[in-house]
PDB file of the backbone (N, CA, C, O) and the ligand in Angstrom, with CONECT records:
HET     MG  A 101       1
ATOM      1  N   UNK A   1      46.651  66.397 102.887  1.00  0.00           N
ATOM      2  CA  UNK A   1      47.651  66.542 103.954  1.00  0.00           C
ATOM      3  C   UNK A   1      48.943  65.784 103.601  1.00  0.00           C
ATOM      4  O   UNK A   1      50.043  66.254 103.890  1.00  0.00           O
ATOM      5  N   UNK A   2      48.795  64.612 102.976  1.00  0.00           N
ATOM      6  CA  UNK A   2      49.984  63.809 102.639  1.00  0.00           C
ATOM      7  C   UNK A   2      50.861  64.494 101.600  1.00  0.00           C
ATOM      8  O   UNK A   2      52.087  64.458 101.696  1.00  0.00           O
ATOM      9  N   UNK A   3      50.221  65.128 100.593  1.00  0.00           N
ATOM     10  CA  UNK A   3      51.007  65.807  99.551  1.00  0.00           C
ATOM     11  C   UNK A   3      51.785  66.983 100.124  1.00  0.00           C
ATOM     12  O   UNK A   3      52.936  67.209  99.750  1.00  0.00           O
ATOM     13  N   UNK A   4      51.172  67.720 101.017  1.00  0.00           N
ATOM     14  CA  UNK A   4      51.856  68.845 101.654  1.00  0.00           C
ATOM     15  C   UNK A   4      53.038  68.331 102.470  1.00  0.00           C
ATOM     16  O   UNK A   4      54.118  68.921 102.464  1.00  0.00           O
ATOM     17  N   UNK A   5      52.815  67.215 103.176  1.00  0.00           N
ATOM     18  CA  UNK A   5      53.902  66.632 103.975  1.00  0.00           C
ATOM     19  C   UNK A   5      55.069  66.227 103.091  1.00  0.00           C
ATOM     20  O   UNK A   5      56.228  66.418 103.459  1.00  0.00           O
ATOM     21  N   UNK A   6      54.768  65.672 101.934  1.00  0.00           N
ATOM     22  CA  UNK A   6      55.839  65.292 100.994  1.00  0.00           C
ATOM     23  C   UNK A   6      56.607  66.531 100.540  1.00  0.00           C
ATOM     24  O   UNK A   6      57.831  66.493 100.417  1.00  0.00           O
ATOM     25  N   UNK A   7      55.900  67.619 100.292  1.00  0.00           N
ATOM     26  CA  UNK A   7      56.569  68.871  99.878  1.00  0.00           C
ATOM     27  C   UNK A   7      57.483  69.389 100.993  1.00  0.00           C
ATOM     28  O   UNK A   7      58.611  69.813 100.741  1.00  0.00           O
ATOM     29  N   UNK A   8      56.977  69.347 102.217  1.00  0.00           N
ATOM     30  CA  UNK A   8      57.776  69.802 103.366  1.00  0.00           C
ATOM     31  C   UNK A   8      59.026  68.935 103.504  1.00  0.00           C
ATOM     32  O   UNK A   8      60.126  69.456 103.687  1.00  0.00           O
ATOM     33  N   UNK A   9      58.860  67.616 103.416  1.00  0.00           N
ATOM     34  CA  UNK A   9      60.003  66.711 103.576  1.00  0.00           C
ATOM     35  C   UNK A   9      61.018  66.885 102.447  1.00  0.00           C
ATOM     36  O   UNK A   9      62.224  66.811 102.682  1.00  0.00           O
ATOM     37  N   UNK A  10      60.538  67.117 101.226  1.00  0.00           N
ATOM     38  CA  UNK A  10      61.467  67.352 100.116  1.00  0.00           C
ATOM     39  C   UNK A  10      62.257  68.637 100.354  1.00  0.00           C
ATOM     40  O   UNK A  10      63.464  68.685 100.118  1.00  0.00           O
ATOM     41  N   UNK A  11      61.572  69.667 100.819  1.00  0.00           N
ATOM     42  CA  UNK A  11      62.217  70.960 101.087  1.00  0.00           C
ATOM     43  C   UNK A  11      63.365  70.791 102.087  1.00  0.00           C
ATOM     44  O   UNK A  11      64.467  71.297 101.871  1.00  0.00           O
ATOM     45  N   UNK A  12      63.094  70.073 103.180  1.00  0.00           N
ATOM     46  CA  UNK A  12      64.154  69.956 104.198  1.00  0.00           C
ATOM     47  C   UNK A  12      65.219  68.948 103.813  1.00  0.00           C
ATOM     48  O   UNK A  12      66.380  69.104 104.189  1.00  0.00           O
ATOM     49  N   UNK A  13      64.843  67.912 103.068  1.00  0.00           N
ATOM     50  CA  UNK A  13      65.858  66.953 102.606  1.00  0.00           C
ATOM     51  C   UNK A  13      66.787  67.600 101.589  1.00  0.00           C
ATOM     52  O   UNK A  13      67.996  67.371 101.622  1.00  0.00           O
ATOM     53  N   UNK A  14      66.231  68.414 100.679  1.00  0.00           N
ATOM     54  CA  UNK A  14      67.056  69.109  99.678  1.00  0.00           C
ATOM     55  C   UNK A  14      68.114  69.984 100.345  1.00  0.00           C
ATOM     56  O   UNK A  14      69.196  70.188  99.794  1.00  0.00           O
ATOM     57  N   UNK A  15      67.798  70.498 101.533  1.00  0.00           N
ATOM     58  CA  UNK A  15      68.713  71.402 102.238  1.00  0.00           C
ATOM     59  C   UNK A  15      69.473  70.709 103.356  1.00  0.00           C
ATOM     60  O   UNK A  15      70.224  71.350 104.090  1.00  0.00           O
ATOM     61  N   UNK A  16      69.282  69.409 103.488  1.00  0.00           N
ATOM     62  CA  UNK A  16      69.948  68.611 104.526  1.00  0.00           C
ATOM     63  C   UNK A  16      69.674  69.161 105.929  1.00  0.00           C
ATOM     64  O   UNK A  16      70.560  69.192 106.783  1.00  0.00           O
ATOM     65  N   UNK A  17      68.440  69.590 106.145  1.00  0.00           N
ATOM     66  CA  UNK A  17      68.076  70.156 107.447  1.00  0.00           C
ATOM     67  C   UNK A  17      67.609  69.088 108.445  1.00  0.00           C
ATOM     68  O   UNK A  17      67.417  69.379 109.626  1.00  0.00           O
ATOM     69  N   UNK A  18      67.431  67.865 107.969  1.00  0.00           N
ATOM     70  CA  UNK A  18      66.952  66.818 108.886  1.00  0.00           C
ATOM     71  C   UNK A  18      67.880  66.648 110.096  1.00  0.00           C
ATOM     72  O   UNK A  18      67.435  66.319 111.196  1.00  0.00           O
ATOM     73  N   UNK A  19      69.176  66.877 109.869  1.00  0.00           N
ATOM     74  CA  UNK A  19      70.154  66.711 110.951  1.00  0.00           C
ATOM     75  C   UNK A  19      69.844  67.628 112.141  1.00  0.00           C
ATOM     76  O   UNK A  19      70.208  67.318 113.275  1.00  0.00           O
ATOM     77  N   UNK A  20      69.181  68.740 111.885  1.00  0.00           N
ATOM     78  CA  UNK A  20      68.846  69.685 112.967  1.00  0.00           C
ATOM     79  C   UNK A  20      67.452  69.423 113.550  1.00  0.00           C
ATOM     80  O   UNK A  20      67.097  69.957 114.601  1.00  0.00           O
ATOM     81  N   UNK A  21      66.682  68.604 112.859  1.00  0.00           N
ATOM     82  CA  UNK A  21      65.278  68.436 113.228  1.00  0.00           C
ATOM     83  C   UNK A  21      65.059  67.293 114.221  1.00  0.00           C
ATOM     84  O   UNK A  21      64.331  66.343 113.933  1.00  0.00           O
ATOM     85  N   UNK A  22      65.693  67.393 115.390  1.00  0.00           N
ATOM     86  CA  UNK A  22      65.408  66.437 116.446  1.00  0.00           C
ATOM     87  C   UNK A  22      64.004  66.744 116.968  1.00  0.00           C
ATOM     88  O   UNK A  22      63.525  67.868 116.819  1.00  0.00           O
ATOM     89  N   UNK A  23      63.343  65.764 117.574  1.00  0.00           N
ATOM     90  CA  UNK A  23      62.014  66.051 118.133  1.00  0.00           C
ATOM     91  C   UNK A  23      62.031  67.240 119.097  1.00  0.00           C
ATOM     92  O   UNK A  23      61.104  68.051 119.111  1.00  0.00           O
ATOM     93  N   UNK A  24      63.090  67.334 119.896  1.00  0.00           N
ATOM     94  CA  UNK A  24      63.186  68.451 120.853  1.00  0.00           C
ATOM     95  C   UNK A  24      63.295  69.785 120.118  1.00  0.00           C
ATOM     96  O   UNK A  24      62.627  70.752 120.482  1.00  0.00           O
ATOM     97  N   UNK A  25      64.135  69.838 119.085  1.00  0.00           N
ATOM     98  CA  UNK A  25      64.282  71.090 118.334  1.00  0.00           C
ATOM     99  C   UNK A  25      62.984  71.465 117.620  1.00  0.00           C
ATOM    100  O   UNK A  25      62.631  72.642 117.546  1.00  0.00           O
ATOM    101  N   UNK A  26      62.290  70.486 117.107  1.00  0.00           N
ATOM    102  CA  UNK A  26      61.026  70.773 116.421  1.00  0.00           C
ATOM    103  C   UNK A  26      59.977  71.264 117.413  1.00  0.00           C
ATOM    104  O   UNK A  26      59.245  72.213 117.131  1.00  0.00           O
ATOM    105  N   UNK A  27      59.905  70.614 118.579  1.00  0.00           N
ATOM    106  CA  UNK A  27      58.939  71.045 119.600  1.00  0.00           C
ATOM    107  C   UNK A  27      59.263  72.463 120.068  1.00  0.00           C
ATOM    108  O   UNK A  27      58.360  73.274 120.272  1.00  0.00           O
ATOM    109  N   UNK A  28      60.547  72.758 120.235  1.00  0.00           N
ATOM    110  CA  UNK A  28      60.971  74.110 120.620  1.00  0.00           C
ATOM    111  C   UNK A  28      60.574  75.117 119.543  1.00  0.00           C
ATOM    112  O   UNK A  28      60.110  76.216 119.848  1.00  0.00           O
ATOM    113  N   UNK A  29      60.760  74.730 118.286  1.00  0.00           N
ATOM    114  CA  UNK A  29      60.459  75.643 117.179  1.00  0.00           C
ATOM    115  C   UNK A  29      58.958  75.943 117.098  1.00  0.00           C
ATOM    116  O   UNK A  29      58.567  77.044 116.711  1.00  0.00           O
ATOM    117  N   UNK A  30      58.126  74.978 117.459  1.00  0.00           N
ATOM    118  CA  UNK A  30      56.674  75.221 117.473  1.00  0.00           C
ATOM    119  C   UNK A  30      56.361  76.369 118.426  1.00  0.00           C
ATOM    120  O   UNK A  30      55.582  77.264 118.100  1.00  0.00           O
ATOM    121  N   UNK A  31      56.983  76.332 119.620  1.00  0.00           N
ATOM    122  CA  UNK A  31      56.739  77.384 120.619  1.00  0.00           C
ATOM    123  C   UNK A  31      57.278  78.731 120.148  1.00  0.00           C
ATOM    124  O   UNK A  31      56.635  79.763 120.340  1.00  0.00           O
ATOM    125  N   UNK A  32      58.458  78.719 119.530  1.00  0.00           N
ATOM    126  CA  UNK A  32      59.050  79.973 119.031  1.00  0.00           C
ATOM    127  C   UNK A  32      58.133  80.595 117.970  1.00  0.00           C
ATOM    128  O   UNK A  32      57.873  81.798 117.988  1.00  0.00           O
ATOM    129  N   UNK A  33      57.654  79.761 117.054  1.00  0.00           N
ATOM    130  CA  UNK A  33      56.779  80.279 115.995  1.00  0.00           C
ATOM    131  C   UNK A  33      55.428  80.728 116.567  1.00  0.00           C
ATOM    132  O   UNK A  33      54.830  81.684 116.073  1.00  0.00           O
ATOM    133  N   UNK A  34      54.950  80.036 117.610  1.00  0.00           N
ATOM    134  CA  UNK A  34      53.705  80.466 118.265  1.00  0.00           C
ATOM    135  C   UNK A  34      53.906  81.834 118.909  1.00  0.00           C
ATOM    136  O   UNK A  34      52.995  82.662 118.918  1.00  0.00           O
ATOM    137  N   UNK A  35      55.102  82.069 119.448  1.00  0.00           N
ATOM    138  CA  UNK A  35      55.427  83.376 120.006  1.00  0.00           C
ATOM    139  C   UNK A  35      55.433  84.458 118.933  1.00  0.00           C
ATOM    140  O   UNK A  35      54.948  85.569 119.148  1.00  0.00           O
ATOM    141  N   UNK A  36      55.996  84.113 117.767  1.00  0.00           N
ATOM    142  CA  UNK A  36      55.990  85.070 116.655  1.00  0.00           C
ATOM    143  C   UNK A  36      54.551  85.367 116.214  1.00  0.00           C
ATOM    144  O   UNK A  36      54.228  86.501 115.860  1.00  0.00           O
ATOM    145  N   UNK A  37      53.713  84.366 116.237  1.00  0.00           N
ATOM    146  CA  UNK A  37      52.289  84.579 115.928  1.00  0.00           C
ATOM    147  C   UNK A  37      51.657  85.516 116.952  1.00  0.00           C
ATOM    148  O   UNK A  37      50.898  86.419 116.598  1.00  0.00           O
ATOM    149  N   UNK A  38      51.981  85.290 118.238  1.00  0.00           N
ATOM    150  CA  UNK A  38      51.406  86.112 119.315  1.00  0.00           C
ATOM    151  C   UNK A  38      51.827  87.568 119.235  1.00  0.00           C
ATOM    152  O   UNK A  38      51.101  88.450 119.694  1.00  0.00           O
ATOM    153  N   UNK A  39      53.006  87.831 118.650  1.00  0.00           N
ATOM    154  CA  UNK A  39      53.436  89.230 118.507  1.00  0.00           C
ATOM    155  C   UNK A  39      52.391  90.055 117.759  1.00  0.00           C
ATOM    156  O   UNK A  39      52.259  91.256 117.992  1.00  0.00           O
ATOM    157  N   UNK A  40      51.665  89.421 116.880  1.00  0.00           N
ATOM    158  CA  UNK A  40      50.635  90.128 116.100  1.00  0.00           C
ATOM    159  C   UNK A  40      49.458  90.577 116.959  1.00  0.00           C
ATOM    160  O   UNK A  40      48.643  91.395 116.532  1.00  0.00           O
ATOM    161  N   UNK A  41      49.375  90.035 118.175  1.00  0.00           N
ATOM    162  CA  UNK A  41      48.242  90.357 119.050  1.00  0.00           C
ATOM    163  C   UNK A  41      48.682  91.082 120.315  1.00  0.00           C
ATOM    164  O   UNK A  41      47.875  91.336 121.209  1.00  0.00           O
ATOM    165  N   UNK A  42      49.989  91.416 120.382  1.00  0.00           N
ATOM    166  CA  UNK A  42      50.476  92.121 121.560  1.00  0.00           C
ATOM    167  C   UNK A  42      49.884  93.529 121.597  1.00  0.00           C
ATOM    168  O   UNK A  42      50.059  94.309 120.661  1.00  0.00           O
ATOM    169  N   UNK A  43      49.184  93.845 122.684  1.00  0.00           N
ATOM    170  CA  UNK A  43      48.566  95.154 122.909  1.00  0.00           C
ATOM    171  C   UNK A  43      47.442  95.452 121.925  1.00  0.00           C
ATOM    172  O   UNK A  43      47.027  96.603 121.795  1.00  0.00           O
ATOM    173  N   UNK A  44      46.960  94.462 121.250  1.00  0.00           N
ATOM    174  CA  UNK A  44      45.836  94.682 120.332  1.00  0.00           C
ATOM    175  C   UNK A  44      45.081  93.364 120.145  1.00  0.00           C
ATOM    176  O   UNK A  44      45.678  92.288 120.130  1.00  0.00           O
ATOM    177  N   UNK A  45      43.776  93.468 120.004  1.00  0.00           N
ATOM    178  CA  UNK A  45      42.966  92.268 119.802  1.00  0.00           C
ATOM    179  C   UNK A  45      42.911  91.863 118.342  1.00  0.00           C
ATOM    180  O   UNK A  45      42.766  90.682 118.027  1.00  0.00           O
ATOM    181  N   UNK A  46      43.024  92.827 117.459  1.00  0.00           N
ATOM    182  CA  UNK A  46      42.969  92.534 116.023  1.00  0.00           C
ATOM    183  C   UNK A  46      44.348  92.759 115.399  1.00  0.00           C
ATOM    184  O   UNK A  46      44.958  93.807 115.612  1.00  0.00           O
ATOM    185  N   UNK A  47      44.836  91.798 114.643  1.00  0.00           N
ATOM    186  CA  UNK A  47      46.165  91.954 114.042  1.00  0.00           C
ATOM    187  C   UNK A  47      46.155  92.993 112.924  1.00  0.00           C
ATOM    188  O   UNK A  47      45.175  93.145 112.194  1.00  0.00           O
ATOM    189  N   UNK A  48      47.306  93.721 112.810  1.00  0.00           N
ATOM    190  CA  UNK A  48      47.431  94.719 111.753  1.00  0.00           C
ATOM    191  C   UNK A  48      48.030  94.121 110.486  1.00  0.00           C
ATOM    192  O   UNK A  48      47.786  94.612 109.383  1.00  0.00           O
ATOM    193  N   UNK A  49      48.812  93.064 110.650  1.00  0.00           N
ATOM    194  CA  UNK A  49      49.543  92.498 109.518  1.00  0.00           C
ATOM    195  C   UNK A  49      49.085  91.056 109.277  1.00  0.00           C
ATOM    196  O   UNK A  49      49.678  90.107 109.790  1.00  0.00           O
ATOM    197  N   UNK A  50      48.030  90.916 108.495  1.00  0.00           N
ATOM    198  CA  UNK A  50      47.484  89.571 108.254  1.00  0.00           C
ATOM    199  C   UNK A  50      48.427  88.707 107.422  1.00  0.00           C
ATOM    200  O   UNK A  50      48.369  87.480 107.495  1.00  0.00           O
ATOM    201  N   UNK A  51      49.293  89.338 106.633  1.00  0.00           N
ATOM    202  CA  UNK A  51      50.288  88.554 105.882  1.00  0.00           C
ATOM    203  C   UNK A  51      51.187  87.817 106.858  1.00  0.00           C
ATOM    204  O   UNK A  51      51.458  86.627 106.694  1.00  0.00           O
ATOM    205  N   UNK A  52      51.652  88.542 107.887  1.00  0.00           N
ATOM    206  CA  UNK A  52      52.509  87.917 108.888  1.00  0.00           C
ATOM    207  C   UNK A  52      51.747  86.870 109.699  1.00  0.00           C
ATOM    208  O   UNK A  52      52.303  85.820 110.022  1.00  0.00           O
ATOM    209  N   UNK A  53      50.487  87.139 110.030  1.00  0.00           N
ATOM    210  CA  UNK A  53      49.679  86.155 110.767  1.00  0.00           C
ATOM    211  C   UNK A  53      49.624  84.841 109.982  1.00  0.00           C
ATOM    212  O   UNK A  53      49.801  83.762 110.547  1.00  0.00           O
ATOM    213  N   UNK A  54      49.378  84.946 108.683  1.00  0.00           N
ATOM    214  CA  UNK A  54      49.312  83.740 107.844  1.00  0.00           C
ATOM    215  C   UNK A  54      50.643  82.999 107.839  1.00  0.00           C
ATOM    216  O   UNK A  54      50.687  81.772 107.931  1.00  0.00           O
ATOM    217  N   UNK A  55      51.721  83.759 107.732  1.00  0.00           N
ATOM    218  CA  UNK A  55      53.051  83.129 107.681  1.00  0.00           C
ATOM    219  C   UNK A  55      53.389  82.423 108.990  1.00  0.00           C
ATOM    220  O   UNK A  55      53.944  81.324 108.986  1.00  0.00           O
ATOM    221  N   UNK A  56      53.051  83.059 110.106  1.00  0.00           N
ATOM    222  CA  UNK A  56      53.381  82.444 111.401  1.00  0.00           C
ATOM    223  C   UNK A  56      52.495  81.235 111.688  1.00  0.00           C
ATOM    224  O   UNK A  56      52.957  80.257 112.274  1.00  0.00           O
ATOM    225  N   UNK A  57      51.229  81.292 111.283  1.00  0.00           N
ATOM    226  CA  UNK A  57      50.374  80.106 111.419  1.00  0.00           C
ATOM    227  C   UNK A  57      50.971  78.964 110.591  1.00  0.00           C
ATOM    228  O   UNK A  57      51.025  77.820 111.043  1.00  0.00           O
ATOM    229  N   UNK A  58      51.412  79.287 109.385  1.00  0.00           N
ATOM    230  CA  UNK A  58      52.034  78.258 108.533  1.00  0.00           C
ATOM    231  C   UNK A  58      53.290  77.698 109.194  1.00  0.00           C
ATOM    232  O   UNK A  58      53.517  76.488 109.165  1.00  0.00           O
ATOM    233  N   UNK A  59      54.114  78.572 109.793  1.00  0.00           N
ATOM    234  CA  UNK A  59      55.332  78.090 110.475  1.00  0.00           C
ATOM    235  C   UNK A  59      54.984  77.114 111.598  1.00  0.00           C
ATOM    236  O   UNK A  59      55.601  76.056 111.723  1.00  0.00           O
ATOM    237  N   UNK A  60      53.986  77.478 112.416  1.00  0.00           N
ATOM    238  CA  UNK A  60      53.569  76.592 113.512  1.00  0.00           C
ATOM    239  C   UNK A  60      53.129  75.239 112.946  1.00  0.00           C
ATOM    240  O   UNK A  60      53.508  74.185 113.456  1.00  0.00           O
ATOM    241  N   UNK A  61      52.326  75.290 111.887  1.00  0.00           N
ATOM    242  CA  UNK A  61      51.804  74.042 111.313  1.00  0.00           C
ATOM    243  C   UNK A  61      52.907  73.209 110.673  1.00  0.00           C
ATOM    244  O   UNK A  61      52.920  71.985 110.807  1.00  0.00           O
ATOM    245  N   UNK A  62      53.834  73.867 109.978  1.00  0.00           N
ATOM    246  CA  UNK A  62      54.925  73.126 109.327  1.00  0.00           C
ATOM    247  C   UNK A  62      55.773  72.390 110.370  1.00  0.00           C
ATOM    248  O   UNK A  62      56.069  71.207 110.205  1.00  0.00           O
ATOM    249  N   UNK A  63      56.162  73.089 111.441  1.00  0.00           N
ATOM    250  CA  UNK A  63      56.956  72.421 112.486  1.00  0.00           C
ATOM    251  C   UNK A  63      56.153  71.308 113.154  1.00  0.00           C
ATOM    252  O   UNK A  63      56.692  70.246 113.466  1.00  0.00           O
ATOM    253  N   UNK A  64      54.864  71.557 113.370  1.00  0.00           N
ATOM    254  CA  UNK A  64      54.011  70.537 113.994  1.00  0.00           C
ATOM    255  C   UNK A  64      53.901  69.306 113.090  1.00  0.00           C
ATOM    256  O   UNK A  64      53.971  68.169 113.558  1.00  0.00           O
ATOM    257  N   UNK A  65      53.730  69.550 111.803  1.00  0.00           N
ATOM    258  CA  UNK A  65      53.618  68.436 110.862  1.00  0.00           C
ATOM    259  C   UNK A  65      54.931  67.659 110.787  1.00  0.00           C
ATOM    260  O   UNK A  65      54.914  66.431 110.706  1.00  0.00           O
ATOM    261  N   UNK A  66      56.070  68.358 110.812  1.00  0.00           N
ATOM    262  CA  UNK A  66      57.360  67.654 110.770  1.00  0.00           C
ATOM    263  C   UNK A  66      57.557  66.810 112.022  1.00  0.00           C
ATOM    264  O   UNK A  66      58.026  65.675 111.940  1.00  0.00           O
ATOM    265  N   UNK A  67      57.198  67.363 113.186  1.00  0.00           N
ATOM    266  CA  UNK A  67      57.352  66.612 114.435  1.00  0.00           C
ATOM    267  C   UNK A  67      56.484  65.352 114.411  1.00  0.00           C
ATOM    268  O   UNK A  67      56.951  64.262 114.740  1.00  0.00           O
ATOM    269  N   UNK A  68      55.234  65.508 114.024  1.00  0.00           N
ATOM    270  CA  UNK A  68      54.331  64.348 113.979  1.00  0.00           C
ATOM    271  C   UNK A  68      54.842  63.312 112.987  1.00  0.00           C
ATOM    272  O   UNK A  68      54.832  62.114 113.272  1.00  0.00           O
ATOM    273  N   UNK A  69      55.285  63.772 111.825  1.00  0.00           N
ATOM    274  CA  UNK A  69      55.783  62.840 110.800  1.00  0.00           C
ATOM    275  C   UNK A  69      57.005  62.081 111.300  1.00  0.00           C
ATOM    276  O   UNK A  69      57.103  60.868 111.119  1.00  0.00           O
ATOM    277  N   UNK A  70      57.938  62.798 111.929  1.00  0.00           N
ATOM    278  CA  UNK A  70      59.161  62.154 112.421  1.00  0.00           C
ATOM    279  C   UNK A  70      58.854  61.149 113.535  1.00  0.00           C
ATOM    280  O   UNK A  70      59.590  60.180 113.718  1.00  0.00           O
ATOM    281  N   UNK A  71      57.773  61.381 114.272  1.00  0.00           N
ATOM    282  CA  UNK A  71      57.385  60.462 115.356  1.00  0.00           C
ATOM    283  C   UNK A  71      56.406  59.392 114.859  1.00  0.00           C
ATOM    284  O   UNK A  71      55.808  58.659 115.646  1.00  0.00           O
ATOM    285  N   UNK A  72      56.258  59.326 113.516  1.00  0.00           N
ATOM    286  CA  UNK A  72      55.356  58.352 112.883  1.00  0.00           C
ATOM    287  C   UNK A  72      53.918  58.473 113.384  1.00  0.00           C
ATOM    288  O   UNK A  72      53.224  57.474 113.571  1.00  0.00           O
ATOM    289  N   UNK A  73      53.491  59.703 113.597  1.00  0.00           N
ATOM    290  CA  UNK A  73      52.113  59.953 114.018  1.00  0.00           C
ATOM    291  C   UNK A  73      51.332  60.500 112.825  1.00  0.00           C
ATOM    292  O   UNK A  73      51.799  61.400 112.126  1.00  0.00           O
ATOM    293  N   UNK A  74      50.147  59.952 112.600  1.00  0.00           N
ATOM    294  CA  UNK A  74      49.291  60.454 111.525  1.00  0.00           C
ATOM    295  C   UNK A  74      48.419  61.578 112.094  1.00  0.00           C
ATOM    296  O   UNK A  74      47.614  61.359 112.999  1.00  0.00           O
ATOM    297  N   UNK A  75      48.597  62.777 111.548  1.00  0.00           N
ATOM    298  CA  UNK A  75      47.916  63.946 112.125  1.00  0.00           C
ATOM    299  C   UNK A  75      46.398  63.811 112.109  1.00  0.00           C
ATOM    300  O   UNK A  75      45.737  64.114 113.102  1.00  0.00           O
ATOM    301  N   UNK A  76      45.845  63.361 110.996  1.00  0.00           N
ATOM    302  CA  UNK A  76      44.385  63.240 110.930  1.00  0.00           C
ATOM    303  C   UNK A  76      43.877  62.270 111.992  1.00  0.00           C
ATOM    304  O   UNK A  76      42.839  62.504 112.611  1.00  0.00           O
ATOM    305  N   UNK A  77      44.617  61.178 112.200  1.00  0.00           N
ATOM    306  CA  UNK A  77      44.218  60.188 113.200  1.00  0.00           C
ATOM    307  C   UNK A  77      44.281  60.767 114.606  1.00  0.00           C
ATOM    308  O   UNK A  77      43.339  60.627 115.385  1.00  0.00           O
ATOM    309  N   UNK A  78      45.400  61.423 114.928  1.00  0.00           N
ATOM    310  CA  UNK A  78      45.528  61.911 116.313  1.00  0.00           C
ATOM    311  C   UNK A  78      44.585  63.082 116.595  1.00  0.00           C
ATOM    312  O   UNK A  78      44.150  63.274 117.730  1.00  0.00           O
ATOM    313  N   UNK A  79      44.273  63.862 115.556  1.00  0.00           N
ATOM    314  CA  UNK A  79      43.293  64.947 115.743  1.00  0.00           C
ATOM    315  C   UNK A  79      41.909  64.356 116.015  1.00  0.00           C
ATOM    316  O   UNK A  79      41.199  64.798 116.918  1.00  0.00           O
ATOM    317  N   UNK A  80      41.537  63.347 115.216  1.00  0.00           N
ATOM    318  CA  UNK A  80      40.215  62.726 115.420  1.00  0.00           C
ATOM    319  C   UNK A  80      40.122  62.053 116.789  1.00  0.00           C
ATOM    320  O   UNK A  80      39.087  62.113 117.452  1.00  0.00           O
ATOM    321  N   UNK A  81      41.234  61.401 117.206  1.00  0.00           N
ATOM    322  CA  UNK A  81      41.257  60.767 118.523  1.00  0.00           C
ATOM    323  C   UNK A  81      41.058  61.811 119.630  1.00  0.00           C
ATOM    324  O   UNK A  81      40.345  61.569 120.604  1.00  0.00           O
ATOM    325  N   UNK A  82      41.696  62.965 119.465  1.00  0.00           N
ATOM    326  CA  UNK A  82      41.580  64.006 120.501  1.00  0.00           C
ATOM    327  C   UNK A  82      40.185  64.630 120.514  1.00  0.00           C
ATOM    328  O   UNK A  82      39.645  64.937 121.577  1.00  0.00           O
ATOM    329  N   UNK A  83      39.605  64.815 119.324  1.00  0.00           N
ATOM    330  CA  UNK A  83      38.235  65.346 119.263  1.00  0.00           C
ATOM    331  C   UNK A  83      37.275  64.388 119.966  1.00  0.00           C
ATOM    332  O   UNK A  83      36.388  64.817 120.704  1.00  0.00           O
ATOM    333  N   UNK A  84      37.460  63.082 119.730  1.00  0.00           N
ATOM    334  CA  UNK A  84      36.595  62.084 120.369  1.00  0.00           C
ATOM    335  C   UNK A  84      36.764  62.127 121.883  1.00  0.00           C
ATOM    336  O   UNK A  84      35.789  62.042 122.629  1.00  0.00           O
ATOM    337  N   UNK A  85      38.018  62.259 122.330  1.00  0.00           N
ATOM    338  CA  UNK A  85      38.294  62.343 123.772  1.00  0.00           C
ATOM    339  C   UNK A  85      37.670  63.604 124.370  1.00  0.00           C
ATOM    340  O   UNK A  85      37.091  63.565 125.456  1.00  0.00           O
ATOM    341  N   UNK A  86      37.793  64.718 123.655  1.00  0.00           N
ATOM    342  CA  UNK A  86      37.190  65.979 124.120  1.00  0.00           C
ATOM    343  C   UNK A  86      35.666  65.878 124.196  1.00  0.00           C
ATOM    344  O   UNK A  86      35.041  66.442 125.094  1.00  0.00           O
ATOM    345  N   UNK A  87      35.078  65.157 123.245  1.00  0.00           N
ATOM    346  CA  UNK A  87      33.614  64.998 123.240  1.00  0.00           C
ATOM    347  C   UNK A  87      33.145  64.242 124.480  1.00  0.00           C
ATOM    348  O   UNK A  87      32.083  64.535 125.029  1.00  0.00           O
ATOM    349  N   UNK A  88      33.951  63.258 124.920  1.00  0.00           N
ATOM    350  CA  UNK A  88      33.608  62.527 126.140  1.00  0.00           C
ATOM    351  C   UNK A  88      33.794  63.419 127.373  1.00  0.00           C
ATOM    352  O   UNK A  88      32.996  63.378 128.309  1.00  0.00           O
ATOM    353  N   UNK A  89      34.845  64.211 127.355  1.00  0.00           N
ATOM    354  CA  UNK A  89      35.172  65.070 128.503  1.00  0.00           C
ATOM    355  C   UNK A  89      34.189  66.238 128.618  1.00  0.00           C
ATOM    356  O   UNK A  89      33.843  66.672 129.717  1.00  0.00           O
ATOM    357  N   UNK A  90      33.755  66.730 127.471  1.00  0.00           N
ATOM    358  CA  UNK A  90      32.845  67.898 127.454  1.00  0.00           C
ATOM    359  C   UNK A  90      31.567  67.573 126.690  1.00  0.00           C
ATOM    360  O   UNK A  90      31.360  68.079 125.587  1.00  0.00           O
ATOM    361  N   UNK A  91      30.705  66.729 127.268  1.00  0.00           N
ATOM    362  CA  UNK A  91      29.471  66.371 126.571  1.00  0.00           C
ATOM    363  C   UNK A  91      28.559  67.601 126.414  1.00  0.00           C
ATOM    364  O   UNK A  91      28.658  68.561 127.177  1.00  0.00           O
ATOM    365  N   UNK A  92      27.684  67.551 125.426  1.00  0.00           N
ATOM    366  CA  UNK A  92      26.824  68.687 125.137  1.00  0.00           C
ATOM    367  C   UNK A  92      25.933  69.084 126.313  1.00  0.00           C
ATOM    368  O   UNK A  92      25.560  70.249 126.453  1.00  0.00           O
ATOM    369  N   UNK A  93      25.588  68.086 127.175  1.00  0.00           N
ATOM    370  CA  UNK A  93      24.664  68.368 128.280  1.00  0.00           C
ATOM    371  C   UNK A  93      25.298  69.287 129.320  1.00  0.00           C
ATOM    372  O   UNK A  93      24.591  69.945 130.084  1.00  0.00           O
ATOM    373  N   UNK A  94      26.638  69.334 129.353  1.00  0.00           N
ATOM    374  CA  UNK A  94      27.315  70.132 130.386  1.00  0.00           C
ATOM    375  C   UNK A  94      27.184  71.620 130.150  1.00  0.00           C
ATOM    376  O   UNK A  94      27.700  72.416 130.934  1.00  0.00           O
TER     377      UNK A  94
HETATM  378 MG    MG A 101      58.079  82.542 111.854  1.00  0.00          MG2+
END
C-alpha cells in the first residue's frame, strides 16, 4: 500500500496538482467517481464494461488514498479499527 501511495503522490506532485487537492475537493471527487462507477449498474445488475468498472474503482480508491494520506491517516490502521468496531456492533450471535 505504501509503494502505491508513493506512486500516486509522485504523479500528482509532478503535475503540481496538490494545489487543487484540498480535503473537500478530494472528498467531492470520491463521490463523483463513485457515481461514475454506478453508471455501470444503471438499469442493469451486471456491468457490460468491466474495463470501465476497474477504472472507476481505481479512481475511487486513488482519491480515497490521497484524502487519507493528506489527513495523515494510515489506511490499513483505520480499516482495521473499523472492522473491529463493526465486529462489536454486529456480533456473530446476532
Ligand atoms: Mg472516473
